[in-house]
N, C-alpha and C positions, 0 to 999 in steps of 0.2 A: 787929082783924085785925093780925097781926104782919108786919112787913116782912121779906122774904127778904134775906139778905146778898148783896152784889153779887159776892163771890168765895167759893169753897169750896176746900178742900184735899183732894187724893186721899189716902186713908188708907194706901195702899201705897207710893206713891213721893213723897208730900208736894209734888207739883207743884200750883201754885195755878191754878185755872181761873175764868174769868168765868162766873157762873151762867147767863147767857144762851147760852153756847156749850157747856154740859155735855152730853156723850153718853157712854154706857158705853164703856169701853175693855176689851177682852178681858183678863181677869186673867192668862191664859197668856202674852200678849204682854208685859205689864208684868213678870211674873216672869222671862221670858227676858231682857228688856232689863236688868233689875237684876242678873242673874247673869252676863251676857255682859260681863265686865270687860275682856277683852283687845281688844275692838274699839273703835277710835276712828278718826277721819278718814273717808276715803271708801272704800266697798266697793261692788261691783256688787250690785244688789238681788237678783239670782238667787242669788248665793252666800250672802248674808245670810239670805234666805228658806229656802234649803236647810238652813242651820245650824239655823234655827228649827224646821223640819219634823222634823229629826233628834231634837231635844230635846222636841218638843211632845207626844209620845205619841199617844194615840188621838183627841184632840180638837183638831187644829190649825185655825186660821182660814184662810180663802182668802188668796191672795197680795194681792188688792185690799184686803181688810180689814186684813191685816198692815201694808201700806204706809200705809193711812189712820190706823191706830192709832199707828204710829211717828211719822207727821207730827204728829198731835195731841199726842204726847209730846215733840216738839221735835227729831225726827230726820227732816228733809225728804228727799224723793226728787227728784232732778233728772236731766236728760239730758245726757250727755257729747256732745262734738262728733261722735263716731263712732256715736251713737245708743244707746249703752249706758245703761240706767237705773242711777243711783247713789244710795245712801243716804249721808248725811253726818252723822256724830255728832261733836259737839265734846267 
């Protein structure tokens, strides 16, 4: 029996993941994030999700899945003091 590697690389974005934590990331979210080069810093989640929906075509993912996939790809969502949900991209 062959040992499984402890890490694997995403073929689209080359992000390295621990194999114990791997789950599918929607390819549309990965593509959108790779193409959205003008966005960095903090943006309200609703604005970012609206931009994604505009470019996603006929098969967008839910807001929840979008936020989960971005978090998995290193773009976490936090809550501002006024209650606004914010995505932060470095």
